[in-house]
N, C-alpha and C positions, 0 to 999 in steps of 0.2 A: 087532315087539317081543313078548316072551314074556308080559308082563303079570304075571309072578311077583312076589310081595312081595320087596323088596330085602333082601338080607343081604350083609354083607361076606364076601370069600373066607375060608375056614378057614385057620388058622395054617399047616397043612401042605398047602396046595393043590397037587395033583399035575399040573396041566394042562400045564405047560411044563417039559420035562426040563432044558433048559439053565438056566432060572431056578432050578429046584429044586437043581441041582448048585451053582450060584453062591451060593444062599442057605445051603446046607449048609456050604460053605467059610467063608462069613462068620460063621456061628454058631460054628465051631471057632476062628476067629481072634479074634472078639469076642463071647464068650458072654453078655455083659451088655447087648448091643444088642438092638433089636427083632427084626431079621432074619426078617421074615415079611411077608405081604401087608399093606400099610398101609391101614387103614380110612379112609373119607372123614371129613371134619370139618365140622361146622356143621349147622344145622337142615334137616330134609328138606323143610320147607315154605317154604324160601327161594325168592325169585323169580329169583335169580342164581346160576349154577353156574360157578365158576372151575375150568377143566379144564387140568391139566398133563399131561406125558407119562408120567413114571414117577418113583418115589422116588429120591433121590440116596443114594449109599452112606453118606456121613457125615452126611447130613441126616435125611430121613424114615426111612430104613432103620435109622438108629441110634436115633431118638427115638420112632418109631411114630406121628408126626403129620405130615400133609402139609406140606412146605416148612418144616419146623422143624429148625433146627440148621445151616443153610447160608446163603450170601449171598442166594440167591433169596428165601428167607423174610424176610431182613432188609428187603428192599425191598418185597416183596408185603405183608407184614403192616403195615408202616409206613403204606403208602398206604391199605390197607383201614380202618385205624383213623382216619386223617385224613378219609376219605370217609364215615365213620359207617356202615360195613358190618361193623365189628367194634368191640369195646370191651375195655379193659384194656391191659396192657403186655406186649408180646412180649419174651421173654427166652431164645429158642433152646431151650426145654425144654417138654415137654407139660404140666407142672404150673405154668406161669407165670401161670395165671388168665385168659389171653386167651380171649375168647368171640367167635365169629362170630354176628352178629345178623341180618343181611339177606343173607347169602350162604352158600354151601357150597363146599367144595373137594374135588375128587376127581382121580385120575389115570387116564389111559386104560389103563395097565398098572400093576397094583397091587404088583408085586415089583420090587426093584432089578435092573436088567439090567447085564451086563458093559459097561464103558465108557459107561454111561448111554445105551445104544442098544438098545432092543428090536427084534427082527426081526418081519417081517410075520406069521409064524405065532403069535407071542406076542400081538401086537395083536389078532388074530382070536380066539385062545383066551380072552382076557380080556374080550372085548367084551360078553358076556352080563351081566356085572356092571354095566357102564355102562348097558346097555339097561334093565335092571330098575330101576336107581337113577333114571334120568331118568323112566321111566314112573311111579315112585312119588313124584315131586316135583309136588304138585298145583298149585302156584302158579308153576311155572317159566316164565319169559319170555325169559331170555337165557342162553346158554352163552358164557362169556368164555374163549377159547382162548389158551393161552400157547404160541405157536409153531405152525408149519405142520402138524406131524404130529398135534398135539392137535386142530387145526382139522379135519383130514381124518378123524380118529377120530370127532369129533362129527357130522360130516356122514353118515358111514356108519351111525351109530346112528339118525339121523333119516331114513335111507333116501334120501339125496341123493348123487349121484355127485360126488366131489371134483373131477373134471375140469371140471365146469361152474360151480364156485364157488371162485374163486381167493383164496388167502390174501393179505392185505395189511394192514399195521399200521393199526389204528384203523378198519378197514372194518367195516361193519354189513351182514350178509346176512340177508334175510328168506327163510328156507328152508322156509316152509310151516307146517303145523299139527301140533301134538302134543296129542292128547286134546281136539281142538276149539279149542285156543288157539294163536295164532301164536307161534312161537319164532324169535328172532333169534340168529344166531351173530356175535359180535363178536371181532375178532382183535387180538392184541398180540404183538409180539416177546417171546420168553421173557425173564423178568427174571433171567437168569443172570449170573454174574460176567463171563463172556466177553463177552456182549453189552454190558454196561455199561462194561467196561474198554476195549472197542474203539470205543465211542461209537455203536454201532448203536442202542442204546436208552439214552436219558437218563432221569433221574428224572422230569423234566417230561413227556417223551413217554409214560412209563408212567402217570403220573397222568392225563393227558388220555385215554388209552385206557380206564382204569378209569371215568372220568367218562362217557365215551361209552357204556360198558356199563350204568352206572347209569341214564342217561337212557333208554336203550332198554328197560330193565326198569321204567321208570316210577317210579324211586326218587328 
C-alpha cells in the first residue's frame, strides 16, 4: 500500500483511455449527468466497506453517488437502513437526505465502463485509489464485496492471491492484518436486477449476507 492520503479521482482522470472515451460520449449524450469518476460515499472511519465493481450508466454515473438511481441501489439501501447501517429515506437521488452511519461504499473502478464490464487494465489502473482509501480507514474490519470481481479486487489490495480465497455467497474470509488489525472479506452475490430476477439472489439472501458482514465487523 502506498500510504498516501486518500483523495477521490479527479473529474477528468486520464488513466484509462477506453473509459475516458466512453465518459466523453456520455457527456455529449447526457450533459446534465455526472459522467465522471464517482466518489465514495459514507464516513471514512466506518468499520464496514461495501465494495462494488463499477458505476452503472443510468445509476451512479448519472447521479454521482454509488448505487444511486438503479435497481441495485433500491435493494442495497433498503437493507442498509433496515440493518441500522444507514439512516434516512433513499429516493434514487443524491440529495434525498440518506446518510451512511456505520458503513462506507466504494467501487473497485470509479468510472462507468462499456457494458458494465471493466477490463483488467482498468482494474489495475484504478487500484491505487482503493489502496489509499482502505489504508485511510482507521476502523476498518470488514470489506463486504458485491460479486466475484469486487471480491478479487479487495484481495489484491490486501496483498492476497485470489486463487487461494474463493468467492462464495455469505462466505467470511479472514485474510490477515491491515495496519495491525484483522480484516475480513465477506462475500455476497451482486444485488443487481439480473441476479434478483433470476432468483440467484433473493432479498432474504442479501439481508443475511449483510448481517453476516455486520457481525464480522462487530456491529
